[in-house]
VEXPATOR-141702 format. One record per residue: z, y, x of N, C-alpha, C, O in turn; residue number from 1; residue in three letters. Coordinates in steps of 0.02 Angstrom, whole numbers, always signed. Atoms other than C-alpha are relative to their C-alpha. Example, Ala and Ser with C-alpha at 12.3 -4.5 7.8 and 13.67 -1.06 7.14 Angstrom:
// residues 2
+--------+--------+--------+--------+--------+--------+--------+--------+--------+--------+--------+--------+-----+-----+
:     nz :     ny :     nx :    caz :    cay :    cax :     cz :     cy :     cx :     oz :     oy :     ox :   i :  aa :
+--------+--------+--------+--------+--------+--------+--------+--------+--------+--------+--------+--------+-----+-----+
:     +0 :    -59 :    +45 :   +390 :   -225 :   +615 :     +0 :    +60 :    +45 :    +33 :    +59 :    +97 :   1 : Ala :
:     -3 :    -59 :    -42 :   +357 :    -53 :   +684 :    +37 :    +55 :    -39 :    +45 :   +110 :    -14 :   2 : Ser :
+--------+--------+--------+--------+--------+--------+--------+--------+--------+--------+--------+--------+-----+-----+
This chain:
// residues 146
+--------+--------+--------+--------+--------+--------+--------+--------+--------+--------+--------+--------+-----+-----+
:     nz :     ny :     nx :    caz :    cay :    cax :     cz :     cy :     cx :     oz :     oy :     ox :   i :  aa :
+--------+--------+--------+--------+--------+--------+--------+--------+--------+--------+--------+--------+-----+-----+
:     +4 :    +60 :    -40 :   -274 :  -1192 :   -644 :    +65 :    -38 :     -5 :    +65 :   -100 :     -6 :   1 : Met :
:    -65 :    +32 :     +6 :    -88 :  -1227 :   -658 :     +5 :    -37 :    -66 :    +31 :    -93 :    -69 :   2 : Tyr :
:     +0 :    +34 :    +65 :   -109 :  -1268 :   -842 :    -42 :    -62 :     +2 :    -24 :   -113 :    -27 :   3 : Asp :
:    +43 :    +59 :     -6 :   -251 :  -1387 :   -800 :    +37 :    -56 :    +36 :    +32 :   -114 :    +18 :   4 : Gln :
:    -37 :    +50 :    -37 :   -140 :  -1473 :   -674 :    +55 :    -31 :    -44 :    +66 :    -92 :    -41 :   5 : Leu :
:    -50 :    +26 :    +45 :     -2 :  -1489 :   -803 :    -31 :    -48 :    -51 :     -4 :   -101 :    -66 :   6 : Lys :
:    +34 :    +43 :    +48 :   -126 :  -1561 :   -928 :    -19 :    -66 :    +32 :    -12 :   -119 :     +2 :   7 : Asn :
:    +18 :    +62 :    -35 :   -188 :  -1685 :   -800 :    +61 :    -44 :    +12 :    +58 :   -105 :     +4 :   8 : Leu :
:    -61 :    +38 :    -13 :    -11 :  -1735 :   -756 :    +24 :    -34 :    -65 :    +44 :    -92 :    -64 :   9 : Glu :
:    -19 :    +28 :    +65 :    +29 :  -1761 :   -942 :    -46 :    -58 :    -18 :    -23 :   -110 :    -42 :  10 : Lys :
:    +48 :    +53 :    +15 :   -130 :  -1862 :   -962 :    +14 :    -62 :    +42 :    +10 :   -118 :    +18 :  11 : Met :
:    -15 :    +56 :    -45 :    -84 :  -1969 :   -812 :    +62 :    -37 :    -25 :    +64 :    -99 :    -25 :  12 : Ile :
:    -60 :    +32 :    +26 :    +90 :  -2000 :   -883 :    -14 :    -40 :    -64 :    +12 :    -95 :    -72 :  13 : Leu :
:    +19 :    +36 :    +61 :    +15 :  -2048 :  -1051 :    -37 :    -64 :    +17 :    -26 :   -117 :    -13 :  14 : Asp :
:    +38 :    +59 :    -20 :   -105 :  -2166 :   -966 :    +46 :    -52 :    +30 :    +38 :   -112 :    +18 :  15 : Ile :
:    -47 :    +47 :    -30 :    +37 :  -2243 :   -866 :    +41 :    -36 :    -55 :    +53 :    -96 :    -51 :  16 : Lys :
:    -38 :    +30 :    +55 :   +137 :  -2270 :  -1027 :    -43 :    -53 :    -35 :    -20 :   -108 :    -49 :  17 : Lys :
:    +45 :    +47 :    +33 :    -13 :  -2351 :  -1109 :    -12 :    -61 :    +44 :    -15 :   -118 :    +20 :  18 : Gln :
:    +10 :    +55 :    -48 :    -42 :  -2454 :   -953 :    +60 :    -47 :     -1 :    +52 :   -108 :     -1 :  19 : Tyr :
:    -59 :    +42 :     +1 :   +138 :  -2514 :   -955 :     +5 :    -41 :    -65 :    +23 :    -99 :    -64 :  20 : Gln :
:     -1 :    +36 :    +64 :   +127 :  -2559 :  -1140 :    -50 :    -58 :     +0 :    -34 :   -114 :    -19 :  21 : Leu :
:    +52 :    +51 :     -1 :    -34 :  -2652 :  -1117 :    +18 :    -55 :    +50 :     +8 :   -114 :    +37 :  22 : Val :
:    -19 :    +49 :    -51 :    +30 :  -2734 :   -959 :    +55 :    -46 :    -26 :    +53 :   -107 :    -15 :  23 : Ser :
:    -54 :    +43 :    +26 :   +189 :  -2794 :  -1044 :    -26 :    -45 :    -56 :     -6 :   -103 :    -62 :  24 : Ser :
:    +29 :    +41 :    +53 :    +90 :  -2853 :  -1194 :    -42 :    -56 :    +30 :    -41 :   -112 :     +5 :  25 : Glu :
:    +42 :    +51 :    -33 :    -30 :  -2944 :  -1079 :    +44 :    -54 :    +31 :    +29 :   -113 :    +27 :  26 : Leu :
:    -46 :    +49 :    -30 :   +116 :  -3025 :   -988 :    +28 :    -47 :    -54 :    +33 :   -108 :    -44 :  27 : Ser :
:    -27 :    +42 :    +53 :   +190 :  -3085 :  -1151 :    -53 :    -47 :    -29 :    -38 :   -103 :    -47 :  28 : Ser :
:    +54 :    +43 :    +25 :    +22 :  -3150 :  -1207 :    -16 :    -57 :    +49 :    -33 :   -112 :    +29 :  29 : Leu :
:    +13 :    +52 :    -50 :     +0 :  -3244 :  -1044 :    +52 :    -55 :     -5 :    +38 :   -114 :     +9 :  30 : Lys :
:    -53 :    +50 :     +5 :   +165 :  -3330 :  -1073 :     -6 :    -43 :    -63 :    +21 :    -98 :    -66 :  31 : Gln :
:     +9 :    +39 :    +62 :   +116 :  -3387 :  -1247 :    -54 :    -53 :    +12 :   -107 :    -37 :    +39 :  32 : Lys :
:    +50 :    +52 :    -11 :    +26 :  -3553 :  -1244 :    -61 :     +5 :    -47 :   -116 :    -16 :    -29 :  33 : Pro :
:    +55 :     -4 :    +48 :    -82 :  -3516 :  -1398 :    -28 :    +71 :     -1 :    -27 :   +103 :    -54 :  34 : Asn :
:    +27 :    -68 :     -2 :   -162 :  -3353 :  -1343 :    -73 :     -1 :    -23 :   -111 :    -48 :    -10 :  35 : Ser :
:    +68 :     -7 :    +25 :   -320 :  -3293 :  -1423 :    -44 :    +26 :    +57 :    -31 :    +80 :    +83 :  36 : Asp :
:    +43 :    -22 :    -56 :   -458 :  -3282 :  -1290 :    -36 :    +66 :    -14 :    -46 :   +106 :    +32 :  37 : Pro :
:    +35 :    -63 :    +17 :   -548 :  -3141 :  -1382 :    +48 :    +59 :     +7 :    +31 :   +111 :    +35 :  38 : Lys :
:    -50 :    -54 :     -5 :   -389 :  -3039 :  -1395 :    +18 :    +13 :    +72 :    +26 :    +70 :    +93 :  39 : Glu :
:    -15 :     -6 :    -70 :   -350 :  -3074 :  -1214 :    -56 :    +37 :    +37 :    -42 :    +80 :    +79 :  40 : Leu :
:    +58 :    -33 :    -31 :   -525 :  -3019 :  -1161 :     -1 :    +74 :    -19 :    -15 :   +117 :    +23 :  41 : Ala :
:     -2 :    -70 :    +23 :   -509 :  -2861 :  -1267 :    +54 :    +39 :    +36 :    +45 :    +96 :    +56 :  42 : Ala :
:    -55 :    -33 :    -35 :   -342 :  -2821 :  -1187 :    -17 :    +11 :    +73 :     +0 :    +63 :   +102 :  43 : Leu :
:    +20 :     -8 :    -70 :   -411 :  -2850 :  -1013 :    -50 :    +58 :     +6 :    -46 :    +98 :    +52 :  44 : Lys :
:    +49 :    -55 :     +0 :   -556 :  -2734 :  -1054 :    +35 :    +67 :     -9 :    +20 :   +115 :    +26 :  45 : Thr :
:    -38 :    -61 :    +11 :   -435 :  -2605 :  -1121 :    +40 :    +18 :    +62 :    +44 :    +77 :    +80 :  46 : Gln :
:    -37 :    -12 :    -61 :   -327 :  -2624 :   -966 :    -45 :    +28 :    +55 :    -27 :    +76 :    +89 :  47 : Leu :
:    +47 :    -25 :    -50 :   -477 :  -2601 :   -853 :    -22 :    +71 :    -16 :    -31 :   +112 :    +28 :  48 : Asn :
:    +20 :    -68 :    +22 :   -528 :  -2449 :   -955 :    +55 :    +50 :    +17 :    +41 :   +104 :    +43 :  49 : Ser :
:    -56 :    -44 :    -16 :   -354 :  -2374 :   -935 :     +7 :    +11 :    +75 :    +21 :    +66 :    +98 :  50 : Phe :
:     -2 :     -6 :    -73 :   -356 :  -2410 :   -749 :    -54 :    +48 :    +24 :    -42 :    +90 :    +68 :  51 : Lys :
:    +56 :    -44 :    -18 :   -525 :  -2324 :   -736 :    +16 :    +73 :    -17 :     +3 :   +118 :    +23 :  52 : Ser :
:    -19 :    -68 :    +20 :   -462 :  -2172 :   -833 :    +53 :    +27 :    +47 :    +51 :    +86 :    +66 :  53 : Glu :
:    -53 :    -21 :    -46 :   -308 :  -2167 :   -722 :    -30 :    +19 :    +68 :    -11 :    +70 :    +97 :  54 : Asn :
:    +33 :    -15 :    -64 :   -417 :  -2173 :   -565 :    -38 :    +66 :     -3 :    -37 :   +106 :    +43 :  55 : Asp :
:    +38 :    -62 :     +9 :   -529 :  -2036 :   -634 :    +47 :    +61 :     -2 :    +33 :   +113 :    +28 :  56 : Asn :
:    -48 :    -55 :     +5 :   -378 :  -1928 :   -676 :    +29 :    +16 :    +69 :    +38 :    +74 :    +87 :  57 : Ala :
:    -26 :    -11 :    -69 :   -308 :  -1953 :   -499 :    -52 :    +35 :    +43 :    -35 :    +80 :    +82 :  58 : Lys :
:    +54 :    -32 :    -39 :   -477 :  -1906 :   -425 :     -7 :    +74 :    -20 :    -15 :   +117 :    +24 :  59 : Lys :
:     +4 :    -69 :    +23 :   -485 :  -1749 :   -533 :    +59 :    +40 :    +27 :    +51 :    +98 :    +48 :  60 : Gln :
:    -59 :    -34 :    -27 :   -308 :  -1704 :   -480 :     -9 :    +15 :    +74 :     +8 :    +69 :    +97 :  61 : Leu :
:    +11 :    -10 :    -72 :   -353 :  -1727 :   -296 :    -52 :    +54 :    +11 :    -44 :    +96 :    +56 :  62 : Ala :
:    +52 :    -52 :     -7 :   -511 :  -1622 :   -318 :    +29 :    +70 :    -16 :    +15 :   +118 :    +20 :  63 : Asp :
:    -30 :    -64 :    +18 :   -412 :  -1484 :   -404 :    +49 :    +23 :    +54 :    +52 :    +82 :    +69 :  64 : Leu :
:    -46 :    -17 :    -54 :   -281 :  -1490 :   -266 :    -39 :    +27 :    +60 :    -18 :    +77 :    +90 :  65 : Asp :
:    +42 :    -25 :    -56 :   -417 :  -1471 :   -133 :    -26 :    +70 :    -15 :    -26 :   +114 :    +28 :  66 : Lys :
:    +26 :    -65 :    +18 :   -492 :  -1326 :   -228 :    +55 :    +53 :     +3 :    +43 :   +109 :    +28 :  67 : Arg :
:    -57 :    -46 :     -3 :   -321 :  -1244 :   -246 :    +16 :    +18 :    +73 :    +27 :    +76 :    +89 :  68 : Tyr :
:    -15 :    -13 :    -71 :   -289 :  -1264 :    -59 :    -52 :    +46 :    +31 :    -36 :    +92 :    +69 :  69 : Gln :
:    +54 :    -42 :    -26 :   -458 :  -1189 :    -19 :     +7 :    +72 :    -24 :     -1 :   +119 :    +15 :  70 : Ser :
:     -9 :    -68 :    +28 :   -427 :  -1041 :   -135 :    +60 :    +35 :    +31 :    +58 :    +95 :    +45 :  71 : Leu :
:    -60 :    -29 :    -31 :   -253 :  -1014 :    -63 :    -15 :    +23 :    +71 :     +7 :    +76 :    +93 :  72 : Ala :
:    +18 :    -19 :    -68 :   -323 :  -1013 :   +113 :    -45 :    +61 :     +0 :    -36 :   +107 :    +41 :  73 : Glu :
:    +44 :    -58 :     +5 :   -461 :   -892 :    +63 :    +40 :    +63 :    -17 :    +28 :   +117 :    +10 :  74 : Ala :
:    -42 :    -57 :    +19 :   -333 :   -779 :    -19 :    +41 :    +25 :    +59 :    +47 :    +86 :    +70 :  75 : His :
:    -39 :    -19 :    -59 :   -227 :   -781 :   +138 :    -45 :    +37 :    +51 :    -25 :    +88 :    +79 :  76 : His :
:    +46 :    -31 :    -48 :   -377 :   -739 :   +247 :    -20 :    +70 :    -23 :    -25 :   +116 :    +17 :  77 : Met :
:    +18 :    -66 :    +27 :   -427 :   -596 :   +132 :    +58 :    +48 :    +10 :    +48 :   +106 :    +27 :  78 : Ile :
:    -58 :    -42 :    -10 :   -250 :   -530 :   +142 :     +5 :    +24 :    +72 :    +20 :    +82 :    +84 :  79 : Gly :
:     -2 :    -19 :    -71 :   -254 :   -532 :   +332 :    -55 :    +51 :    +16 :    -43 :    +99 :    +51 :  80 : Glu :
:    +55 :    -47 :    -13 :   -424 :   -447 :   +334 :    +15 :    +68 :    -30 :     +1 :   +120 :     +0 :  81 : Glu :
:    -19 :    -63 :    +32 :   -361 :   -316 :   +212 :    +52 :    +37 :    +42 :    +48 :    +98 :    +48 :  82 : Gln :
:    -49 :    -32 :    -43 :   -211 :   -283 :   +325 :    -32 :    +32 :    +61 :    -15 :    +87 :    +81 :  83 : Asp :
:    +36 :    -27 :    -58 :   -327 :   -261 :   +474 :    -39 :    +63 :    -18 :    -40 :   +112 :    +19 :  84 : Gln :
:    +39 :    -58 :    +22 :   -437 :   -141 :   +376 :    +46 :    +60 :    -13 :    +28 :   +117 :     +4 :  85 : Leu :
:    -47 :    -55 :    +11 :   -285 :    -38 :   +323 :    +23 :    +29 :    +67 :    +30 :    +89 :    +74 :  86 : His :
:    -21 :    -24 :    -65 :   -230 :    -29 :   +504 :    -56 :    +42 :    +32 :    -43 :    +94 :    +61 :  87 : Lys :
:    +57 :    -38 :    -27 :   -405 :    +27 :   +556 :     -5 :    +68 :    -34 :    -19 :   +119 :     -2 :  88 : Gln :
:     +3 :    -63 :    +37 :   -404 :   +159 :   +419 :    +54 :    +48 :    +25 :    +40 :   +107 :    +37 :  89 : Ile :
:    -55 :    -43 :    -24 :   -235 :   +224 :   +477 :    -15 :    +26 :    +70 :     -4 :    +84 :    +85 :  90 : Asn :
:    +17 :    -21 :    -68 :   -294 :   +227 :   +659 :    -55 :    +53 :     -2 :    -51 :   +103 :    +34 :  91 : Asp :
:    +54 :    -49 :     +5 :   -454 :   +319 :   +610 :    +23 :    +66 :    -29 :     +1 :   +119 :     -8 :  92 : Leu :
:    -27 :    -62 :    +28 :   -358 :   +444 :   +504 :    +40 :    +38 :    +53 :    +35 :    +99 :    +59 :  93 : Gln :
:    -38 :    -31 :    -54 :   -241 :   +477 :   +651 :    -47 :    +32 :    +51 :    -38 :    +89 :    +72 :  94 : His :
:    +49 :    -25 :    -48 :   -389 :   +496 :   +769 :    -36 :    +62 :    -28 :    -48 :   +110 :     +7 :  95 : Lys :
:    +34 :    -56 :    +32 :   -476 :   +610 :   +643 :    +45 :    +63 :     +1 :    +21 :   +118 :    +14 :  96 : Asn :
:    -47 :    -56 :     -2 :   -320 :   +720 :   +632 :     +3 :    +31 :    +70 :     +4 :    +92 :    +78 :  97 : Asn :
:     -1 :    -25 :    -69 :   -314 :   +732 :   +822 :    -63 :    +39 :    +16 :    -61 :    +92 :    +47 :  98 : Glu :
:    +63 :    -34 :    -13 :   -498 :   +777 :   +829 :     -5 :    +66 :    -37 :    -33 :   +115 :    -11 :  99 : Leu :
:     +1 :    -63 :    +37 :   -478 :   +909 :   +694 :    +44 :    +52 :    +34 :    +26 :   +111 :    +38 : 100 : Gln :
:    -44 :    -46 :    -36 :   -333 :   +985 :   +789 :    -34 :    +25 :    +63 :    -31 :    +85 :    +79 : 101 : Gln :
:    +36 :    -20 :    -61 :   -435 :   +984 :   +950 :    -57 :    +47 :    -18 :    -70 :    +96 :    +18 : 102 : His :
:    +56 :    -42 :    +22 :   -583 :  +1059 :   +856 :    +26 :    +70 :    -18 :     -6 :   +120 :     +0 : 103 : Asn :
:    -29 :    -65 :    +17 :   -471 :  +1198 :   +788 :    +19 :    +39 :    +63 :    +10 :   +100 :    +67 : 104 : Asn :
:    -18 :    -32 :    -63 :   -408 :  +1233 :   +964 :    -63 :    +27 :    +34 :    -63 :    +83 :    +61 : 105 : Glu :
:    +63 :    -22 :    -30 :   -588 :  +1242 :  +1027 :    -29 :    +60 :    -37 :    -57 :   +106 :     -7 : 106 : Leu :
:    +24 :    -57 :    +40 :   -635 :  +1359 :   +883 :    +38 :    +63 :    +19 :     +9 :   +117 :    +24 : 107 : Lys :
:    -42 :    -57 :    -19 :   -489 :  +1472 :   +930 :    -21 :    +26 :    +70 :    -27 :    +86 :    +81 : 108 : Gln :
:    +22 :    -20 :    -67 :   -543 :  +1470 :  +1113 :    -67 :    +36 :     -4 :    -78 :    +86 :    +29 : 109 : Gln :
:    +66 :    -30 :     +8 :   -722 :  +1509 :  +1060 :     +7 :    +71 :    -29 :    -27 :   +117 :     -6 : 110 : Asn :
:    -11 :    -66 :    +30 :   -661 :  +1653 :   +952 :    +28 :    +49 :    +53 :     +7 :   +107 :    +56 : 111 : Ser :
:    -28 :    -42 :    -53 :   -557 :  +1721 :  +1098 :    -53 :    +20 :    +51 :    -56 :    +77 :    +73 : 112 : Asp :
:    +54 :    -14 :    -49 :   -707 :  +1707 :  +1216 :    -50 :    +50 :    -29 :    -73 :    +94 :     +6 : 113 : Ile :
:    +47 :    -48 :    +32 :   -820 :  +1797 :  +1091 :    +29 :    +70 :     +0 :     -6 :   +119 :    +12 : 114 : Lys :
:    -32 :    -66 :     +0 :   -692 :  +1937 :  +1077 :     -2 :    +29 :    +71 :    -16 :    +88 :    +80 : 115 : Lys :
:     +2 :    -24 :    -70 :   -680 :  +1949 :  +1268 :    -72 :    +22 :    +17 :    -82 :    +74 :    +49 : 116 : Gln :
:    +70 :    -16 :    -14 :   -870 :  +1947 :  +1278 :    -20 :    +66 :    -33 :    -54 :   +107 :     -2 : 117 : Asn :
:    +15 :    -62 :    +36 :   -883 :  +2085 :  +1147 :    +32 :    +59 :    +36 :     +1 :   +111 :    +46 : 118 : His :
:    -35 :    -54 :    -36 :   -752 :  +2189 :  +1239 :    -35 :    +16 :    +66 :    -43 :    +74 :    +84 : 119 : Asp :
:    +35 :    -11 :    -64 :   -844 :  +2163 :  +1405 :    -68 :    +34 :    -12 :    -90 :    +75 :    +28 : 120 : Leu :
:    +64 :    -33 :    +14 :  -1010 :  +2211 :  +1324 :    +10 :    +74 :    -16 :    -30 :   +116 :     +5 : 121 : Gln :
:    -15 :    -71 :    +14 :   -931 :  +2372 :  +1258 :    +15 :    +38 :    +65 :     -9 :    +94 :    +76 : 122 : Glu :
:    -16 :    -31 :    -64 :   -860 :  +2409 :  +1431 :    -63 :     +9 :    +42 :    -73 :    +60 :    +75 : 123 : Lys :
:    +62 :     -2 :    -38 :  -1028 :  +2369 :  +1510 :    -45 :    +56 :    -26 :    -75 :    +93 :    +13 : 124 : Asn :
:    +42 :    -53 :    +29 :  -1119 :  +2484 :  +1389 :    +28 :    +69 :    +17 :     -9 :   +115 :    +33 : 125 : Gln :
:    -32 :    -64 :    -18 :   -992 :  +2623 :  +1421 :    -13 :    +16 :    +74 :    -28 :    +73 :    +93 : 126 : Leu :
:    +13 :    -10 :    -72 :  -1012 :  +2597 :  +1609 :    -73 :    +20 :    +11 :    -88 :    +63 :    +52 : 127 : Ala :
:    +71 :    -17 :     -7 :  -1202 :  +2603 :  +1590 :    -12 :    +72 :    -22 :    -50 :   +109 :    +10 : 128 : Ala :
:     +8 :    -69 :    +23 :  -1190 :  +2765 :  +1490 :    +27 :    +49 :    +51 :     -4 :   +100 :    +65 : 129 : Glu :
:    -30 :    -44 :    -51 :  -1075 :  +2843 :  +1621 :    -45 :     +3 :    +62 :    -53 :    +55 :    +94 : 130 : Arg :
:    +44 :     +3 :    -58 :  -1193 :  +2784 :  +1758 :    -61 :    +45 :    -13 :    -84 :    +80 :    +32 : 131 : Thr :
:    +56 :    -43 :    +18 :  -1336 :  +2871 :  +1665 :    +19 :    +74 :     +7 :    -20 :   +115 :    +33 : 132 : Gln :
:    -23 :    -69 :     -5 :  -1233 :  +3030 :  +1653 :     +6 :    +21 :    +73 :    -15 :    +75 :    +93 : 133 : Val :
:     -9 :    -15 :    -71 :  -1189 :  +3021 :  +1838 :    -68 :     +7 :    +34 :    -77 :    +52 :    +75 : 134 : Val :
:    +67 :     -4 :    -30 :  -1371 :  +2987 :  +1885 :    -35 :    +65 :    -19 :    -69 :    +96 :    +22 : 135 : Leu :
:    +31 :    -64 :    +22 :  -1429 :  +3137 :  +1781 :    +30 :    +58 :    +40 :     -6 :   +103 :    +61 : 136 : Lys :
:    -33 :    -54 :    -37 :  -1300 :  +3248 :  +1866 :    -22 :     +0 :    +73 :    -35 :    +52 :   +103 : 137 : Arg :
:    +22 :     +3 :    -70 :  -1348 :  +3183 :  +2038 :    -73 :    +23 :     +7 :    -91 :    +56 :    +56 : 138 : Leu :
:    +69 :    -22 :     +0 :  -1530 :  +3211 :  +1995 :     -4 :    +76 :     -4 :    -44 :   +107 :    +32 : 139 : Thr :
:     -2 :    -73 :     +6 :  -1491 :  +3391 :  +1944 :    +23 :    +32 :    +66 :     -4 :    +83 :    +89 : 140 : Arg :
:    -25 :    -26 :    -62 :  -1392 :  +3417 :  +2102 :    -55 :     -4 :    +54 :    -65 :    +43 :    +92 : 141 : Ile :
:    +54 :     +8 :    -48 :  -1536 :  +3348 :  +2205 :    -55 :    +52 :    -12 :    -84 :    +79 :    +35 : 142 : Asp :
:    +52 :    -47 :    +18 :  -1657 :  +3459 :  +2112 :    +20 :    +72 :    +18 :    -22 :   +112 :    +37 : 143 : Gln :
:    -24 :    -68 :    -16 :  -1550 :  +3613 :  +2139 :     +1 :    +11 :    +75 :    -12 :    +67 :    +98 : 144 : Met :
:     -3 :     -7 :    -72 :  -1533 :  +3580 :  +2324 :    -70 :     +0 :    +29 :    -82 :    +27 :    +83 : 145 : Glu :
:    +66 :     +9 :    -26 :  -1714 :  +3542 :  +2343 :    -46 :    +54 :    -16 :   -105 :    +52 :     +4 : 146 : Gly :
+--------+--------+--------+--------+--------+--------+--------+--------+--------+--------+--------+--------+-----+-----+
């Protein structure tokens, strides 16, 4: 796009030079009393053509400038959005790390509770076995007394 702008600027400068040449030639022809009307008409036509080309080149330059401004603004907005997304990613990664740490703590607590539960089940089973032994002995004692 920069090269296009340079080309347009060069074209505008060339057109201005041609315009100045034609304008000075036209001025000199106007000052001459014996000017050729056909030549004068051709020069006026050429001058009008150069003016039209100059106007078109200016319009193209203005259009390219508007497009450049629009693209620059879009680029800026994309950059801001990208920064926001990076911040969100960092926040989510931090939150994920915290949740993983909390999850690991809960897993450890769960493992500790399972171990306690297993130990209590073993104690409970041992107590039940001892209770059975005691009940059998009490039953024998009752049977012997009876």
